[in-house]
N, C-alpha and C positions, 0 to 999 in steps of 0.2 A: 599727634599730641594735642591739637586743639580740640578734637572730638572727645578724647579721654578727659581733658580738662572740663568740658561741659558735663560729662557724666559725673565726675567727682563733685562738681558744683551742685548738680541736681540731687545727688545722693545726700549731700549735706543739708539741702533744703528739706528733703523727705524726712530725715531723722530729727529735724528740729521740732520743737514743741510749740504749742500755741496755735492761734487762729490763722497763722500764715503758712500752715502746712500745705505743701503742694499736692494736688490730686495725683493718684497713681496713674500709670498708663492704662488705657483701655485694652491694648493688645501688645504683646511682645512676640515677635517672630524671631526664632532662634534656630541654631544648628543649620545654618545655610551658608552659601557663598554669595554674599550681597555685594554686587558691583555698584559702588556708590556713584561713579562718574563725577566725582568731585574733581577739583583741579589736579590733584595728584593721582587720580584714578585708583583710589584705595578699594580694597575688598575687606568686608567685615563679616563677623559671624551672625550678628543679631541687630535688631532695631526695636525701639519702643515707639508706640503711636498713641496720641491722645488728641481728641477733637479733630480728627481727620488730617492731622499733620504729624510729621516725624518729630519725635521728642528728643531722641538720642540714638546714636549708633555705636557699636563697639563689640567687645567680646561677649560671649554667652553669659559668663558669670556676672559681668558688670550690668548687663541689661536685665537679667533675671532678678537682681537685687532691687530693682525698681518696682517690682510687682507687689500687689497686695491680693487679698482674697477675691477682689472683683476683676482682676486682670485676666484676660483670656490669653493663654500661652499657646502659640502655634509652632509646632515642630516642623521645620522645613525639610527635614530628612536629607540634608546635604544638598538640596537643590540650589541651582543658581537663580539669583534674582537680579533683574534689571529695573531701572526706573521705568515708569510707564512710557510706552513708545508714542511718538507723535508723527502723524502724517501731515506734511506741510502743504498738501495740495489734493483736495478731493472735491467732487461735485455730488455730495451725498443725496440731496432731495431728488435730483433728476436721475441719478444712477439707480436709486432704489425703485424707480418706476419703469425702468427700461423693459422689463419683462412682465409688466402688469397684465397685459392681454394674454400673452402666451410665452413659453420659453423660446429663446432664440438660439438655435444650434450653433456650435462652434463651426467656423468656416475656415478651411485651409486652402481652398482653391477657388478659382473663378467659377468652376462648375458648381461648387457648393453654394455660391452666391446666387447663381442662376436658378438652381433647384429651389432655393428659398422663395424667389420671386414667382416661380411657376406654381409652387404650393399655395402661396398667398393669393395668386390670381385665380386659382380654382375655387377659393373660398369667399372672395370679395366681389361684390357687384361691379360689373363693368363700368369703367369711367371713374372709379374711386382710386385715390392715390395709394400707392404702396411705397413706403420709405424704409430704407435700412440705413442705420447710422453707425459710424465708427468701426467699420471693418477695414482695417488699414491695408493698403495694397502691398506694403513692405512685408506683410505677414502671410500673403497668399503665395501659393507655390509658383504661380506664373509671374508674380511680382509686377502686376499691371492692373489698370482699371478694366472692368467689364466695358465692352464697347457699346455704342449706341445700337448697333445692329443686333448684338447679343441680347441686350435688354428688350429690344423690340420683339424678338422671337420668344423670349421668356414670358412676356406679358403684353401681347399686341393690343389688348383692349383696355389697358390700364396705364395711366401716367406713372412712371417709375423713377425714383430718385435714389441712387446709391451715394450716400453722403458720408464723407470721411473727413473729420475736422472741418475746416472752412471751405473745403472743396467738394465737388460732386461730379457724378457721371449720370446723365439723364437719357431716357429714351425719347423717341420722336414725339410721342403724345405729351410727355412732360414738357418738352421744349415748346411745343405748340401751345399748350395751355398757359405757359408762362410768357408767351409772346416773344420768344427768343428764336429768331430766324436770321436769314442772310441780311436783312435790313436793320436788325436790332443794333443800336449803338449805345455803348456805355456812356452815361453822362460824364462830361468833363470833370476830372478831379475825383471820380469815384474809383476806389481801389478794387475794381472787379475786372476780371479778364475772361473772355469767352474764347476758347480755343476753336480754330476753324480749319477746314481742309483747304486744298488748293483752289477750290471753286468758291471759297468764302462762306460755305455752309458750316454751321456749328457742328463740331464733332460730338457734342454732348458733354465734354469736359468743361466745367465752370470753376473758376478759382475766386473764392470769396464773393460769390454772387448770390448768397442765400436770400437776400432781400428781394431778388427778382424771381425766385422760384415760388410759384403760387400754389404751394402744396396744401395749405390749410390743414385741417384735421378731420379725418374720417373714422378715427378709431373710437374706442370706448372712452368715456369721460369719468375718471375716478373722482370720488368724493373726497372731502377733507379728511374724513376718517380713514379712507383707503391710503391717502398719502402719509398720514401719521403712522399707521400700522406698518407700512413698508419702510418708512424711515427708521422706526424703532428696530425692525428686523435687521436692517443694514448696520445700525450702530452696534447692535449686539454681535454681529459678525466681525465688526472692527475690534470689539473687545476680545473676541475669541483668538485673534492673532496678536494681542498685546497692546492694542492702541487704547490709550486713555484720553488722548487729545487729537483733534483734527483741525485743519484749516479749510473752511469752505472758500474756495478760491474764486468764485464768481457769483456771490450770493445775490438773490433778488428779493423783492418784497414778500413773495409767497414763501420762499425758503426761510426768511427771517421769522415769519409768523409760525411756521412749523416748529422751528427750534424754540421759539418763545413759549409755544403751547406745551411742548415736552418739558421745558424747564418748570413751568407752572404746575405740571403734573408730577414733578419729581421723577421724570422718566428719561431725562437726558443723561445717557451713560458715557458720553465723550465730551470733554470740555471742548468748546467750539469757538474758534477765532474766525471772524468773518471779514473777507475783503469784498466790499460791495461792488458789483459789476456796473460799470458806466459805459453807455454806448458812445464811443468816441467818434462814430460817424454822424451822430446828431450835431446840430448847430452848437457852437461853443457855449452860447448862453444856456442851452438846455443841459449840456454836460456839466457846466459849472453849478447849475441849480441842483442837479443830482448830488454832486459832491457836498454842497452846503446842507442838503437834506440829511445826508448820512452823518455829517458832523453834529447835526441837531437831534438826531435820533437818541432816545433814552438809552438804547443799547450801546451807545458810544462811551458811556461811563463804564469803567473797568468792573468786570464781574468774573470771578474765577471759572464760572461755568459757560458764560455766553457773552461775547465781546465783539462789537462791531468796531474794528480798528483800522481797516484798510480800504483802499480803492483799487479796482482792477480794470484795466483796459486791454485791448488787443492791438499790438503794434505791427505784427506781421502774420504771415500764414503758417502753414504746417510743414514741419520737417518730414513727416511721413507721407505727405501728399504732394509735395513739389512746389510749395508756395512760400516757404520761409525766405526771408530777405537776406541775401548773402552778399559778402564782399565781392566775390568773383562769380561769373555766370555759373548757373547750375550745370550747363552742358546738355547737349541734345541727348534725350533719354527715352527709350521705349517704356521703361518702368513708370516714369512720371508723365508720359505723354507730352514731352517737351521737344519742340522742333525748332525753336528760336535759339541760336547759339549765344545771343546776347542777354537772354532772359536771366534775371537775378532774383526772381521771386516777387512778392508783393508787399509793399509797405502801406499800411492803412492810415497812418496819422502823419500829417505834415509837421515839420519841426516846431513852428511857433505855437500851434495848437497843443502839441504835446507838452511843451514848456509851460503854457498857461495852466493846463490841467494839473500837471505834477506840482507846480508851485502852489496852487490853491489847496490841493490836498495836504501837502506837507505843512503848510501854514496853519491848517486847521486840525493839526494833530491826527492826521490820517496817513498811515503808511501808504505810499504810492507804489504800484507795481504794474508791469505790462508784460503780457505774453510776448516774449522775444526769443524766437527759436534760432534764427540765423545770426551769424557773426556781425553782419551789418546792422541788424536790429539791436543787438547788444551794444554795439558802438553808439547807435543813435540814443539809446536810453542812458548810457554813461555820459554822453555829451550833454544831454538834458540836465542831468544832476550836476554836472560840472558848472553849467551856466547858472543854475540856481545858487549853488555854493559860492560862485564868484560875484553874482549881481544882487542877491537877495539876503540869504542867511546861510549859516553853516548847516549842512545836511546830516552830518555823521550821527548825531543823537536821534535823528528822526528815522534812521535806518531805511533809507530808500532801497527799494527791492527790484529785482529782475526775476520774472517767472520763466522757468525752463533754462534759458541760457545754454542750450545744447551745444552750439558752436561758439567758441570764444577765441581769444587771441592773447598773447603775452601783454600787449599794450592795454587791452581792456581790463585784464586782471590787475595790472599795476595801478590803473586809475581807480578800480573798485576798492583796492586796499587803501589808497590815499583818501578816498571820499567816505569810506565806511559803508559802501553799497553791499547788500546781502542778496542771496539768491536761493530759490528753491529749485531742486533738480530731480529728475526721474530716472533712476538706474534701470528700470524695466525696459526702457527704450534701447539701452546699450545691449541688454540681454536679448530682447526679441527682434531688434531691427539692425543690429550691428553688422550682420552678414550682408544685408542689402545695401546699407550705407557704405560699407567698405567696397562693395562691388561697383557702386555708382561713383563715389568720390575719390577712391583710392586712399592709401594710408597717409600720404602727406597732408591732405586736406583734413584728415581726422586727428591731426596731432593735438589740437585743442578741442576735441570732441569729448565732453564730460571729463575735463582735466582735474579730477578730484585731488590727486596728490599735490599738484601745483597750487590749487586753491588753499588747501590746508597749510602747506608750507609758507605761502605768502600771507597767511593770516586773514584771508577773506572768509567770512562766516557763510557757509552754505549748509542747507538742510535737505534731508531726503523726503521725497513724496512720491505719489503714484500717479497723479492726475486721473484718479478713478472716475470713470464716466458712465459705465454701463455694467449691469449684472451684479448680483450678490454672490459672493464666493471669492476668496482672496486669490485663487489661482485661475479661476475661470473668467474672472472679470476682464473687461477691456477698459483700462489697463489693469494688470494684476496689482493688488495692493498688499501682497504678502511681504512684510518687512524683512523677513529672514532670507528670502530669495533676493531681495534688493541689497541687503548687506553683503551677501555672498558675491553678488555681481560686482560691487565696488571693490571687493578684496581680490577677485580673480580676473575680472573683466573678460569673461568667456562668453561670447555670443552664442545663442542657441544655434545648433547646426554647424558649429565651427570647432576645429581642434586647436585653433590658434587664438591666444588672447589678443584683444584689441588694445594696442599701446599699453603693455603691462607696466611700463614705467610710471603709469598713473594709478597703480594699485593703492588702495588704502590698507592700513593695518586693521586688525580686529578692533582695537581701541578706537581708532578713528571712525570706523563704520558704526560703532555703537553711539559715539558722540553725534554722528550724522543724523541719527533718528531720535536723539534725546535732548541733550543740552543745547545743541546747535539750533534745533527747531524751536526750543524755548526762547532762545535769543532772538530768532527771527520774529517772534511774536511778542517781544518786550516782556517776557515772563520768566526769564532765567533766575530771578530771585524767588520765584514761587514753585517752580517745577523743573523737570529735566535732569535732576539728580536726586540722590537719596542722602539728604543732609538735614541736620536739625533745623526746624522752622519751616521746612518746605512741605507742600502737600504730599500726603501719603498715597501717591500713585505709583504702583509697581506691578511687575509681572513675574511669575514663577515659571521657569523653563524646564523642559524635560531632559536637557543635557547642558553641559558646561560650554557655553559659546566661546570661552577663552582658550579651551584646551582640546575640544573635540577635533577630529580630522576636519580639515577645511571644507571638504566636500559635503560634510554633514550639516554645515551651518544652514544651508538652504532648506533642510528638512526638519529644522527645529520646530517643535510644537509647544504650545502654551498650556501649562497645567492650571494656572489660575491668574486672573487679572483683578487688581484692586484699584478702586477709585476713591480717594479720600479715606482710605483704610477700610472701605466696604467692598466685599467681593461682588464684582459684576459679571464674572464669568468663572466657571469651573468645568474642567474637562470631565466628562462622565466616564 
């Protein structure tokens, strides 16, 4: 009724005479099934657009009455329309450059990894580093790291680093060049763990020890023009799967400049919200200086296209690599090369330092978030926000955030609700890694692994993202950023390679899955008044689908393709 009232009011203004006559819409999209994602989750037939924003929505006849001779009428042909999709977690500048030198083949086994190193060793001068990043062991057939000996045989004349998240497996030459041997000692207080054999020799497995790996850079050196071109290509690919907004979840100064340049060239095709990455292992005064610099940056002023609004740190290690900080010990594991039964993962930031950084960021109108994979890391982040809320100022309106939150608990969820803590989560991990995680942890410890239904029912705002880190291509990327595969995963919770859903009691409905990638993500970035739904006054960001996501067979949801994507009413992608 409210929308129809707005239409009638607008029609009255249109037919009125005199100098106050309202301009007609520039576009009317009609004859569609437009899923508004408003609070009532209405669907309408048509919408009118003017000056890049939604003017009105409603029935075909009502919308077409608003047109004049200058209005472009677009017949949707019965197609389904969603608000522009939002990915709450990408690393676009670095992801776009991952294959700058050469394509990196898909790797499904340890032998595929070793074959890559052998091939590179045959082409690169002896003594030069060969590095492979983000090939997760949970996705290899053998479900393990390549060993030091295997890497030695693959590239005996080259230092080799197989890096996956914060952890890595090195060969003998790489260990030697990095000075990591039986005598090497991690400085007190440093969150780095060197795995050793029974004789005290490094096995080659390093957890969060990147600063000690002396790999340097022996590859090609792209120009600024190369980086801009590749980033534009990636943003165009994001558009092709329906994204009109992204969150750069660990932005650096170079990335900020790339986005700023694209904006100045009118070539930024995804609205970008940035969380500036701060090195939490640096001395506190340097970390605090970085936070203050972010607050003083001109991009900290709100802009619909480019906004520096967050701070990102890393609190624990990787869920897929064996270093996430857990409440209970990981358990001895061949998959993760863990032989210490008491090992609980790695926590990177001590409590007082975490509190000081989070408080400073929130006080300076910067949303704070931390990479927190394990349930103990989630607890630590919630406890930090509790302390700020108790000792300093209310945190709810500042929307303190947790990044990933893959493992949770009922207690943490209740506290998140009470404090207004939000989170961005990555369904692709449930799909790609669920089988390995179930094999390692068992079903009981996965009760609160990606507990989407509980979060929605408890009123904790969570949004969907990909943590896209490498490769261009929504399904070939590491991690895949196809939102329809992700929505399907939240609805069925079916891991790849399994016939059994993983805790199906945590399934989302189709409506919830759509909210997960639209209005919820807009809320995560303080922009729910501007985007995330198709309502009068909001930005005209929307996507036209090839089938009806609300009624098609559930198995077809992951195969949905995009017919067209519009940003501010302008088409930024059309399927050929």
